C-alpha positions in Angstrom: 53.4 57.9 127.8 50.1 56.8 126.7 49.8 59.5 123.7 53.5 58.5 122.6 52.3 55.0 122.6 49.3 55.4 120.8 50.9 57.7 118.3 53.6 55.2 117.4 51.1 52.4 117.2 48.5 54.3 115.1 51.1 56.0 112.9 49.7 59.5 113.9 52.4 62.4 114.2 52.7 63.9 117.8 51.7 67.4 116.2 48.3 65.7 115.3 47.5 64.6 118.6 48.6 67.8 120.3 46.4 69.7 117.9 43.6 67.7 118.8 44.2 68.0 122.5 44.6 71.8 122.2 41.4 71.9 120.2 39.4 69.9 122.6 40.5 71.8 125.6 39.6 75.1 123.9 36.1 73.8 123.1 35.6 72.5 126.6 36.7 75.9 128.1 35.0 78.0 125.4 31.4 76.6 125.5 30.6 77.0 129.1 32.3 80.6 129.0 30.0 81.4 125.8 26.9 80.1 127.7 27.5 82.0 130.8 28.2 85.0 128.7 25.0 84.8 126.8 22.9 83.9 129.8 24.2 86.9 131.6 23.0 89.5 129.0 19.8 91.0 130.1 19.0 88.9 133.0 21.2 87.1 136.0 22.7 84.0 135.3 21.2 82.1 138.2 
C-alpha cells in the first residue's frame, strides 16, 4: 500500500522499487553472513 502510493506520487515504477527492496534485503542478509564467515576462519566466531 505504502510503496504503491509512493511509486504513483514519485513517478517511479514498481519494478524500480522492487529492485531496490530486493537489493537492500540481499545486502542486509549478506553482510552479516560474510562477516561471520570471515571471522570464523582460523579462529572461533566468539
